[in-house]
C-alpha positions in Angstrom: 0.1 -0.2 -0.1 2.7 2.6 0.8 4.6 1.7 -2.2 1.7 2.5 -4.3 1.2 5.7 -2.8 4.9 6.6 -3.1 4.4 5.8 -6.8 1.2 7.6 -7.3 3.1 11.3 -5.6 6.2 10.8 -7.5 3.9 10.3 -11.0 1.8 12.8 -10.2 4.9 15.4 -9.4 6.3 14.1 -13.3 3.2 15.1 -14.8 3.3 18.9 -13.1 6.6 18.9 -13.9 6.2 18.1 -17.7 3.1 19.4 -18.3 2.9 23.1 -15.9 6.2 24.1 -17.1 6.5 24.9 -20.7 3.9 26.1 -23.4 4.1 24.3 -26.7 5.7 27.7 -28.1 8.3 27.2 -25.6 9.1 23.6 -26.0 9.7 24.5 -29.3 12.2 27.2 -28.4 14.1 24.7 -26.0 14.2 22.2 -29.2 16.1 24.5 -31.0 18.3 25.6 -29.4 21.1 23.2 -27.0 21.4 25.9 -23.9 18.8 28.0 -21.9 21.3 31.0 -22.8 23.1 32.1 -25.9 25.7 33.7 -23.8 26.9 34.7 -20.2 25.4 38.2 -21.2 22.5 36.6 -22.2 21.7 35.5 -19.0 22.2 38.1 -17.0 20.1 40.3 -18.9 17.1 38.1 -18.6 18.1 38.1 -15.2 18.1 41.6 -14.6 14.7 41.8 -17.2 12.9 39.0 -14.9 9.1 38.7 -14.7 7.0 41.8 -13.6 10.1 43.4 -13.3 10.3 46.8 -15.2 12.7 46.4 -18.6 16.1 47.7 -18.3 17.1 48.1 -21.8 20.5 49.5 -22.6 21.8 50.1 -26.5 24.5 47.1 -25.6 21.9 44.7 -25.1 20.3 45.5 -28.2 23.4 45.1 -30.2 24.4 42.1 -28.3 21.1 40.1 -28.8 21.4 40.7 -32.7 24.9 39.6 -32.9 24.6 36.6 -30.2 21.2 35.7 -31.9 19.1 35.7 -27.9 15.6 33.7 -27.9 13.0 33.8 -25.9 10.3 36.1 -25.0 11.2 40.0 -26.5 11.3 42.6 -24.4 9.7 45.3 -26.2 11.0 49.3 -25.2 10.0 52.5 -27.3 13.4 54.3 -27.9 13.0 56.7 -25.5 13.0 53.7 -22.9 16.2 52.6 -24.1 19.1 53.3 -21.4 22.5 55.4 -22.4 24.4 53.1 -19.6 
């Protein structure tokens, strides 16, 4: 009986992880790229601009994103919101 309970809990947890973590589009992006981030700069940019945080985009970020081919959810800002430093 206890063994069945443990299996049920593990199976439920695995299903939540697989089904609840990413959308179909996010899974497609994961399959197309061998790593989570294109570079360390991409990682730092994503950490600085996490979910719910106001975007902080520098001109250097835009250049790096283009040159390194960053992927993921785009962050849209107007020209006036781009920081010089």
